[in-house]
N, C-alpha and C positions, 0 to 999 in steps of 0.2 A: 636964621636962614631957614628957609621952608626945605621939608622934606620932599623927595619926589612922590608922586602920587603912584607909580608903577610898582606892581610888586618887586620884590627884592628876591633873588635867589637864596634859598638856605645857606648855600656854601659862598655866597657874597658874589664878588665880582669874579668873572668868568674869564681867564687869560687864554688864548688858543696859540700855540707853538706849531710850526711846521717845517718839514725838511723833507724834500721829495714826497713819498707817499705816505710818510709817517705824520701823525697828528696826535698832540697831547693837550689836554685842557688841564691848567692849575687853576687853583681858587685862592682868593683872598682871606677865606676863612681857613683857619689853619695852616695858610701855606702849603695846601694839600694837592694830592695828584687825584683827579676825578676821572680822567679818560686817558688811553694811551692805546693807539691803534697804527698798524702797518698794513698799508694797502686796505683789503676790505675785511680784515680780521682784527679782533681785540687782541692785544698784549697784556692788558689788565684788565680783571673784572672790575669796572668802577660803578658809577651811580649816576642817575639823571640829574640834571641841572634843576629840577623841582623837588629834590630829595634833600635830605641831611644825609651824611655819609653814614650807611649802615654796616656794623661790624666793624668800624675802624678803617674802612675801605680809602686807602690812599692818604692816611693821616700821618703828620708827623709825631714824635712822642717825644716831649721835651719838658721838663729837664730831667725825666727818667722815664724808660721804657717798661713796659709791662707793670707787674705788681709789687706793692710793698705790703707786706703781712700786717693786718691791724692799722695801716697807715703809720705805724711809729717806727722812728729811726733816732739815732743819735749821731751827731756831727759836732766835732769842736768842742766836746765836753757838755752838750746841752742836748735835751731831748724834745724832739719835735712830734707833733701829731698833725698827719694830714687829713684832709677829708675824706671819708670813705664812698668813693664813687662807684665802686663795685659792693654796694650793701649786702646783696645776697651771700657774698663770700668773706664779708669783712676786710677787705682790702682797698686801698687805694691804686689806682691803675691809669697808666699812660699819660702822665705830666698834666700841665696846665694849657697848653696853647693850640691844641687842636680844635677849640670851639671859639677861639678868639679872632678877631679881624687884625691881619697884618697889613702893615704897609707897602703897597706897591711902589717901589722906587725906580724900577727900570723894566720895559716891555717892548722887546723887540720880535722879529719874526722867528727867531731861534733861542731867545733868552727871555727869561724873567726873574727878577730879583725883587724878595721880599724882606723887610726888616720888621722886627717887633722888639719893643722894651718890656721885658717881664718884671713887674714890681715886686717888691717883698708882699708877703701875705702870710696868713696863719698856716702854719707848718712848714714854710719854706721862706724865712724872712732875709731873702737875699736878691740881689739885683743882676739881670742879664740882659746883655744887649746881643740880640740873635739877628742874623743874616742867613737867609737862604737863597741859593741861586739854582735855578733848573736850566740847563743847556740840552738842545735836541740838535744832534748833527748825524751824519751819515752811519756813525757807530752805534746811534741808540739815544738814549736819554740819561743823562747825568746830573746829579744833585750834590751840592755842596752845602754843609751846614756850618756855620762858625759861630761859636758862643765866647762871649767877653763878659767877663766879672768886672762889673763896673760899680759895684759897691766897695764898702770899705773894709771888708774882711772876707776870708776865705770862705767859698761855697763849695757844695757836693754838684756834681753834673754828671748826666748821662744821656744818650738822645736814641732814638731808633726810628723806624719807619714801617708802615704797615701797608704794603701794596699785595693785591691778590694777582698771582698770574694765572693765565688760562692759555690753552692751546687748541681750544674749541672743544674738547670733549663734553660729552653731557655731565658727566662727573669725573672727579680726579682718580676713581679707582683704575681707569685703563691708562691713564698718562705714566710716562716714564720719568722717574725722578734720579737725579743725582745731587747728592749732598756732600761735599768732600770733608766729613767730620768723623773724628776718631772716636769722640766722647758724646754722650747725650746725657740730658738732665732729666732725672725723674723727679715728678711732681706729685703732690698730694690733689685730693678732691677740689682744693681752692686755688689750685695753679701755683703753689709755692713750692719751689725745689726742696727735695728730702736728700738728696744726694746726686751722684754722676756714677756713670758705668761705661766700659768701652762699648762701642755698637757692635763689635764683632760678635756673631751668634745670636743678636737680637733682630726683632722685627724692625728697628731703626737704622739697621745698616743700609745705607744708599750709597755707599763709597763706589760701588759699581752700578750704572743705571740699571733700574729695574722698575716694573709697574709698581705702583702704589698699593693696589690691591684693596683689600678690606681694611687696612691698618689704620687705626685713629692716631693722628699725630697731633699733639699740643705740646711740644718739647723745645727746649733749647738744645742747640748742638755748637760744640767749640772743639778745640784742638783742630783746626781747620786746615786743610793743605793750601797751599799758595804758590803763586809763580814768583818769578825771581823780582818783581815789581811790588810783592807783598799782597796782591789781589786774590782774593778767594772767589770762586764761582760756583752758584748752584744753578742747575739746568733742570727745565720741564720740557718734555718733549712729548708730541702725540703718539699713538700706538705704533703708526709706521714710521717713525724716526724721521718725518719729513719737516716739521713744524718745530722750531725751537724758540725757548724764551731762557735767557741767561739773565740771573741776577748777580751783579759782582759787588764786592765791599772792599774797601781798602784796610790796610792792617789796623786802623783804628777800631775797627768791629771786629773782636774776637768771638763775636756770638752771631748765631743764626737761629731765630725762632721759626719754628715750620708748625702751620696750622691747618688741619685738613677740613676745618668747617663744621665739625659735626654738632657743635653746640648752636649753630645758627638757625634762624626759622627755616621752616619748609618753604622750598623754592630757592633757597641759598645755600642749602646744606649740603657739603662735598661739591660744590659746583666750580669752584676755583681753589688755589692753594697759595696760602698767605706764606710768603717767605720773608722774613722780617730782620734786616741788618740791626744789629744792637752794639753799642759800646760796652753795655754791661749787662749780666745775665738778670732773669727776674729776681727781685726782692734784694736787689744790690744796695739800696739806700739802707736796708736793714743789717744786712750781713757786712757791708763794706765791700765785697768783692768786686774789683775792676771799678769802682766809682773813682771819677776823675776830681781831683781837688784843684779848683781854679783859686789861684790867689788874686788880690786885687788888681786889676790891669790885665790879667793873663787871659789868652784866647785859646780856644780849641777848636780845629777844624776837622771834620771828617766827610768822607765822600763815599757815595754809592751809586748804583745805575742799573738799568735794564737795557738788554741788548735782544733784538728779535730777528728772526730771519728764517729763510727756507734752506734746509739742510741740504735737500737734494741738489746735486750740481755745485756744490762749493768745492774750491779748491782744498 
């Protein structure tokens, strides 16, 4: 079969979702979120259809989020070595599926569903059937991720996502942040956690909304306050408190990674805030902390989403 002569977008097929004045664009490469806007303003800082995703923007992180120190871990009594795709730090990072083509199995005005079969590979000799569903409605954008172990032995699993939130400020310094977390993870120069501490009395205490200011954040947060349905919500507001973006995550996400973008290239540095829901912390495959063990045939589903709106005038 002959290939089409026209250029293919680096992020693959582009699927547009609409609801009222909301518009989201999701992609077949990585089943990622390339753009999301409400009215005339961006809700996430995305990227162009002519670009590869920079800085992990909108990507899904499967079967592990964040880093694995030296790419080495043990599971089921065996040692495994992952490829070091963060070579300058000597880490494996963000799983395997963010640069792969996913199959679009359903696309409607409000919904897009992707599937992907993750085959065994060096460092991860396990098989996962993955299904991701995006849904855009009046409440915002919601995403559901389901992983099923279709192999013959148990496997380790974790997932996360990498959206960058924006409320239209020139930098994140003046934006007002609320993170309902009582504990922050400390990390070394390579992004590997070295311990944890209460946020109280530290520059990482955003339990009460306040401007981010000059604080450099590239940390995991946990011990999240939740509502009666198990939902945790982090919020970003503009300095006047009129524009709000909320990232919510269900109880399957005990961790939020917050990244102020200080290590991004010029022009992107501190322009938006990554708030990353994660089922396990950085280096989880190495430490075993919160890693999900999937037995053959077992599935795990996680949900998170983004809601945006004008604060002024709301009931």
